[in-house]
C-alpha positions as CSV (number, residue, x, y, z in Angstrom):
1,X,-57.1,-34.8,-164.9
2,X,-55.7,-31.5,-163.7
3,X,-51.8,-32.5,-162.9
4,X,-51.2,-29.5,-161.0
5,X,-54.1,-30.0,-158.5
6,X,-53.2,-34.0,-158.2
7,X,-49.1,-32.9,-157.3
8,X,-50.3,-30.1,-155.2
9,X,-53.1,-32.7,-153.0
10,X,-50.0,-35.1,-153.3
11,X,-47.6,-32.5,-151.6
12,X,-50.3,-32.2,-148.9
13,X,-50.9,-35.6,-148.1
14,X,-47.1,-35.8,-147.6
15,X,-47.5,-33.5,-144.4
16,X,-50.3,-36.2,-142.8
17,X,-48.8,-39.1,-143.9
18,X,-46.4,-39.8,-141.0
19,X,-49.0,-39.1,-138.2
20,X,-51.3,-42.1,-140.1
21,X,-48.3,-44.5,-140.6
22,X,-47.7,-43.8,-136.9
23,X,-51.2,-45.2,-136.0
24,X,-51.3,-48.5,-138.7
25,X,-53.0,-46.5,-141.5
26,X,-52.3,-44.5,-144.7
27,X,-54.2,-42.9,-147.6
28,X,-54.0,-43.1,-151.4
29,X,-54.8,-40.2,-153.6
30,X,-57.2,-42.1,-156.3
31,X,-58.2,-38.8,-158.3
32,X,-58.9,-35.1,-158.1
33,X,-61.8,-35.1,-160.4
34,X,-62.4,-32.0,-162.8
35,X,-64.6,-30.3,-160.3
36,X,-61.9,-30.4,-157.8
37,X,-63.3,-33.2,-155.4
38,X,-60.4,-35.0,-153.9
39,X,-61.1,-39.1,-153.8
40,X,-58.7,-41.1,-151.2
41,X,-58.7,-44.5,-150.5
42,X,-57.6,-45.1,-146.6
43,X,-55.6,-48.2,-145.9
44,X,-54.6,-50.2,-142.7
45,X,-56.0,-48.9,-139.5
46,X,-57.4,-45.8,-141.1
47,X,-59.8,-47.9,-143.0
48,X,-61.3,-49.8,-140.3
49,X,-60.9,-47.2,-137.7
50,X,-64.0,-45.9,-135.9
51,X,-62.4,-42.4,-135.9
52,X,-61.7,-42.3,-139.6
53,X,-64.5,-40.4,-140.2
54,X,-62.8,-37.4,-137.4
55,X,-59.5,-38.4,-139.4
56,X,-60.6,-37.5,-142.8
57,X,-62.3,-34.1,-141.9
58,X,-60.0,-32.6,-139.0
59,X,-56.8,-34.2,-140.4
60,X,-56.8,-35.0,-144.0
61,X,-59.4,-32.6,-145.7
62,X,-58.3,-29.4,-143.2
63,X,-54.6,-30.1,-144.4
64,X,-55.6,-30.8,-148.4
65,X,-58.0,-27.4,-148.2
66,X,-55.3,-25.5,-145.8
67,X,-52.5,-26.3,-149.0
68,X,-54.8,-26.2,-151.8
69,X,-57.8,-24.0,-151.3
70,X,-59.2,-24.8,-154.9
71,X,-60.4,-28.1,-153.6
72,X,-64.3,-28.2,-152.9
73,X,-64.3,-31.7,-151.1
74,X,-62.7,-34.6,-150.1
75,X,-64.0,-38.4,-150.3
76,X,-63.0,-41.5,-149.0
77,X,-64.2,-44.1,-151.8
78,X,-63.8,-47.2,-149.6
79,X,-65.5,-46.1,-146.4
80,X,-69.3,-45.5,-146.0
81,X,-70.9,-42.1,-146.2
82,X,-67.4,-40.3,-146.2
83,X,-67.9,-37.4,-148.0
84,X,-67.5,-34.2,-146.4
């Protein structure tokens, strides 16, 4: 595991967590793969929300890729078809 990338992604997630928490949700960083794919687990309202795909793409992924441009993609491991 690339510890530096993991730390950078975790720092990026800190920027968006207050917004997720305000809506009753959250996200956990599960891993950053060797091929620079971020795997996340959505929690609470984010897991079951009909807008979770939009949140992943426009909120979480955008925040991560802006802060850590080396990341190639972001996936939610507990939401069907949540790869972008």
